[in-house]
C-alpha positions in Angstrom: -4.6 18.9 -4.6 -5.9 21.4 -2.0 -3.7 24.4 -1.2 -3.2 23.1 2.4 -1.7 19.9 1.0 1.1 21.9 -0.5 2.2 22.9 3.0 3.1 19.2 3.7 6.0 17.6 1.8 5.8 14.0 0.7 8.2 13.1 3.5 6.1 15.0 6.1 2.9 13.2 4.8 4.6 9.8 5.4 5.8 10.9 8.9 2.3 12.2 9.7 0.6 9.0 8.5 2.9 6.8 10.6 2.4 9.0 13.7 -1.4 9.2 13.2 -1.7 5.5 12.8 0.5 4.8 15.8 -1.6 7.0 18.0 -4.9 5.5 16.7 -3.7 2.0 17.3 -2.5 2.7 20.8 -5.7 4.4 21.8 -7.9 1.6 20.3 -5.7 -1.0 22.0 -6.1 0.7 25.3 -9.9 1.0 24.8 -10.1 -2.7 24.0 -8.2 -3.6 27.1 -10.4 -1.4 29.2 -13.6 -2.8 27.7 -12.4 -6.4 28.3 -11.8 -5.5 32.0 -15.3 -3.8 32.2 -16.9 -6.9 30.6 -15.4 -9.1 33.3 -17.1 -6.9 35.9 -20.6 -6.9 34.4 -23.0 -8.4 37.0 -26.4 -7.1 36.0 -28.3 -5.4 33.2 -27.5 -1.9 34.4 -23.8 -2.7 34.1 -24.4 -3.7 30.5 -26.2 -0.4 29.7 -23.3 1.6 31.3 -20.9 -0.3 29.1 -23.0 0.5 26.1 -23.1 4.2 27.1 -19.3 4.2 27.7 -18.6 2.6 24.2 -20.9 5.1 22.5 -19.1 8.0 24.2 -15.7 6.7 23.3 -16.7 6.0 19.7 -17.9 9.6 19.4 -14.6 10.9 21.0 -12.3 8.8 18.8 -14.3 9.3 15.6 -14.1 13.1 16.2 -10.5 13.2 17.3 -8.8 11.2 14.5 -9.3 13.6 11.6 -6.6 13.3 8.9 -7.3 16.5 7.0 -4.0 18.4 6.6 -5.9 21.6 7.5 -6.4 20.3 11.1 -3.6 17.8 11.5 -1.5 20.2 13.7 -4.4 20.5 16.1 -5.0 16.7 16.1 -1.3 16.0 16.8 -1.2 18.6 19.6 -4.2 16.9 21.2 -2.7 13.4 20.8 0.6 14.7 22.4 -1.4 16.3 25.3 -3.3 13.0 25.9 -0.1 10.9 25.7 -0.9 9.0 22.6 2.0 10.6 20.7 5.3 12.2 21.8 7.0 15.0 20.1 9.7 12.6 19.0 7.0 10.8 16.9 6.8 13.9 14.8 10.5 14.3 14.1 11.1 15.1 10.5 8.2 17.6 10.2 9.4 21.1 9.5 10.5 22.8 12.7 7.6 25.3 12.5 5.0 22.5 12.6 6.8 20.8 15.5 6.8 24.1 17.4 3.1 24.7 16.8 2.3 21.2 17.9 4.4 21.6 21.1 2.9 25.0 21.9 -0.7 23.8 21.4 0.0 20.7 23.4 0.9 22.8 26.4 -2.4 24.7 26.3 
């Protein structure tokens, strides 16, 4: 176990996993809805290439954002709160110091 893992209790790890998964599923669901809408408006090859570029950019964004290492999880959660994929209520049960850090970083 890495030293940073010791900063997260078993209960906090469960809360974090649920929150992380919730945000990921919400964002992926929104992306799929958006892509389905874009597909319905493809009328030429250029539209198809734009969709390809959009998907590539979104994949890069999502793959980079959802990092479940405990050493960066506070930053991940703050970004997800700032973007609206999570609320601070989703993180209830984490120690107050972690919740305050997420809230402060989300306001930046």
